[in-house]
C-alpha positions in Angstrom: 4.3 113.1 150.6 6.8 114.7 152.3 6.9 118.2 153.9 9.1 120.0 156.1 10.0 123.6 157.3 13.7 124.2 157.6 15.9 127.0 158.8 18.8 128.0 156.2 21.4 127.0 158.6 24.6 128.4 156.9 23.3 131.2 156.1 21.3 132.5 159.6 24.1 130.3 161.5 26.7 132.3 159.8 24.8 135.7 159.6 22.8 136.0 163.2 25.0 134.1 165.8 27.0 136.5 167.8 30.6 136.4 169.5 31.8 138.3 172.7 35.6 138.0 174.2 37.4 135.2 173.5 35.1 134.1 170.6 35.8 130.9 168.6 37.6 131.4 165.0 37.1 128.2 163.8 39.4 125.2 163.7 43.4 124.8 162.7 43.1 128.4 163.1 46.4 130.9 161.5 47.5 133.0 164.4 48.1 135.7 161.9 44.3 135.7 161.3 43.3 135.9 164.6 41.5 139.5 164.9 42.6 140.7 161.3 42.0 144.4 160.6 43.1 144.0 157.2 40.7 142.1 154.9 41.4 138.5 153.7 41.8 137.5 150.1 39.5 136.3 147.2 41.1 133.1 146.3 41.9 131.8 149.3 41.5 128.0 149.9 40.7 126.6 153.3 39.8 123.1 154.7 36.2 124.3 157.0 34.0 121.7 158.7 30.5 122.9 159.4 31.0 123.9 162.8 33.3 126.3 161.5 30.5 128.2 159.4 28.2 128.5 162.9 30.5 131.5 164.1 30.6 134.7 163.0 34.7 135.0 162.2 37.0 133.0 160.9 40.6 132.7 161.0 41.7 128.7 159.6 44.5 128.5 158.1 44.9 128.7 154.3 46.1 126.0 151.8 47.1 125.5 148.3 43.8 125.5 146.2 45.9 122.6 144.0 45.7 120.5 147.7 42.1 119.2 149.2 40.2 121.8 150.8 36.2 122.4 151.1 36.1 126.2 150.9 37.2 129.2 148.7 36.8 132.9 149.3 34.8 134.2 146.5 34.2 137.3 147.7 35.5 140.1 150.2 34.3 143.8 150.3 33.9 146.7 153.0 30.5 147.3 154.0 29.3 150.3 152.7 30.2 153.7 154.5 26.2 154.0 156.1 27.5 151.0 158.2 30.3 151.8 159.4 29.1 152.8 162.8 26.4 149.9 163.1 26.8 146.9 165.7 28.9 144.3 164.3 25.7 141.7 164.8 23.2 144.8 163.4 20.4 143.2 161.0 21.6 145.7 158.6 24.8 144.6 158.2 23.3 141.3 158.2 20.8 141.9 155.0 23.7 143.4 153.3 26.1 140.8 153.8 23.5 137.8 152.6 22.1 139.8 149.4 26.1 140.5 147.9 27.1 136.8 149.1 24.6 135.3 147.1 24.1 137.3 144.6 27.7 137.0 143.4 27.7 132.9 144.9 25.0 132.8 141.7 27.1 134.4 139.6 30.5 132.5 140.7 29.1 129.0 139.9 27.4 129.9 136.9 24.3 129.2 137.8 20.4 130.6 138.1 18.7 131.5 141.2 16.8 128.1 140.9 20.0 125.8 140.5 22.0 127.8 143.0 19.8 126.3 146.0 19.4 122.7 144.3 23.1 121.9 144.8 25.2 120.4 147.1 27.6 123.3 147.6 26.8 126.5 149.4 28.0 129.8 150.9 29.5 131.1 154.4 30.1 134.8 155.1 32.6 135.6 158.0 33.0 139.1 159.1 35.9 140.7 161.5 36.1 139.5 164.9 34.8 141.6 167.6 38.0 143.0 168.6 39.0 143.8 165.1 35.8 145.6 164.5 36.0 148.0 167.5 39.4 148.3 165.9 37.4 149.7 162.6 37.9 146.6 160.6 34.2 146.4 158.7 35.1 143.9 155.4 33.3 140.6 155.1 34.2 137.7 153.4 31.8 135.0 151.7 33.4 131.1 151.0 31.5 128.6 148.7 31.6 125.7 150.9 31.7 122.0 149.7 28.1 121.1 151.7 24.9 122.0 152.5 22.5 122.5 155.5 22.2 119.0 157.6 25.7 118.3 155.8 27.8 116.3 158.1 30.7 116.9 156.7 32.1 119.2 153.7 33.0 117.5 150.2 36.3 118.5 148.6 36.1 121.4 145.9 37.8 121.5 142.6 40.7 123.8 142.3 38.4 126.5 141.4 34.8 126.5 141.8 34.3 129.1 139.6 31.8 128.2 136.7 30.7 124.7 138.7 27.4 124.7 137.6 27.4 125.5 134.1 26.2 123.5 131.6 24.9 120.1 132.6 26.2 120.1 136.2 27.6 116.4 137.3 25.5 114.4 140.1 28.2 115.1 142.3 27.4 119.0 142.8 23.7 118.6 142.6 21.7 117.6 146.4 19.8 114.6 147.2 18.7 112.8 150.3 18.8 109.0 151.0 15.9 108.2 153.7 11.9 107.8 154.0 11.5 111.6 153.6 13.4 114.9 152.8 12.4 116.0 156.5 15.7 116.1 159.1 17.9 114.0 156.2 21.4 114.9 155.7 22.4 116.5 152.5 24.6 114.2 150.2 25.7 114.2 146.6 23.4 112.7 143.8 26.0 110.9 142.6 25.7 108.5 145.9 22.8 106.2 146.5 19.8 108.4 147.4 15.8 108.5 147.6 15.0 111.9 146.8 16.8 114.4 144.2 15.7 118.3 144.3 14.6 118.9 141.5 12.9 122.3 140.7 12.3 126.0 143.2 9.2 127.6 143.5 9.3 131.7 143.7 6.8 133.2 146.7 7.4 136.6 146.0 9.7 139.6 145.0 12.1 141.2 147.2 9.9 143.7 148.4 6.7 142.1 149.2 6.1 141.1 152.6 6.1 137.5 154.0 3.0 135.8 153.1 2.8 133.5 156.3 3.5 130.2 157.0 0.3 128.7 156.0 0.3 130.4 152.6 3.7 129.6 152.0 3.3 126.1 152.6 0.2 125.8 150.3 1.5 127.5 147.7 4.9 125.3 147.9 2.7 121.9 148.3 0.3 123.3 145.2 3.5 124.1 142.7 5.5 121.2 143.6 3.0 118.5 143.0 2.4 119.7 139.7 6.4 120.5 139.1 7.6 117.3 140.2 4.7 115.3 138.5 6.2 116.9 135.3 9.8 116.4 135.9 8.8 112.9 136.2 6.8 112.9 132.9 3.4 112.4 135.0 3.3 108.8 136.2 0.2 107.3 137.6 1.8 107.6 141.0 4.5 109.4 142.4 5.7 110.6 145.9 7.4 114.1 146.1 8.3 116.5 148.9 8.8 120.5 149.8 11.1 122.3 151.6 9.9 125.6 152.4 11.2 128.5 154.6 9.9 130.5 157.4 9.8 134.2 158.0 13.6 134.3 159.5 14.6 133.1 155.8 11.9 135.3 154.1 13.7 138.5 156.2 17.5 137.4 155.2 16.2 137.8 151.7 15.0 133.9 150.6 12.3 134.0 148.3 12.3 130.2 147.1 10.9 126.9 148.2 12.5 123.9 146.8 10.8 120.7 145.2 11.8 117.1 145.8 10.9 114.0 143.4 11.0 110.4 144.9 13.4 108.6 142.6 17.2 106.8 142.7 18.2 108.5 139.4 
């Protein structure tokens, strides 16, 4: 059995890191997008790398979506008026962006909440630079990216990722791990040789529930995953399972689910 606690790196890094002065705005920067006050466009594609999702703002040049790309903008919105005077890194701003990016991500992929946590693709959010924020910009941008937490590099996306998880998703869009356990192992597409597959999730609470605590979260996740993975494997005599559970920081960001993993090469 393998267990781990982890941070939702793509979400937490994109939402909580702060910048000042000449902040980084990604790689292959388009000068016209630097410190842009006007919002970006839905449907824009970019070649983002994992390090690009570790900053709050991004000005990476757009590319034709018919050419190789690793990110697609699926939502651009303005923050509500009540957050107009908020600081750029205000927790209420973080929460608003997380909730709207996450809900739209699920809808955009054609997934449910559980499946959205078991795909190799994920989302990253960006907001105006510190300079643009001071000039009144209040938009935010949500991108689907071809990777998940701990991905060493992103995979190429199709011309559009809209509806990517409808029906029976191809293994190249589902998340697996190769290694002795799920702990600290890079997430890879299940189309590649692997030892572990994310097969289900468990919901630990409702939106308004207080965080149950680290120990209770781990126990509840462990017990559910033991039964759930056994059922997924058709209850063999022996089997290995793993689970990924999250901490209070992710709970406050809106996550209510843990992930169950089955040791399998299929």
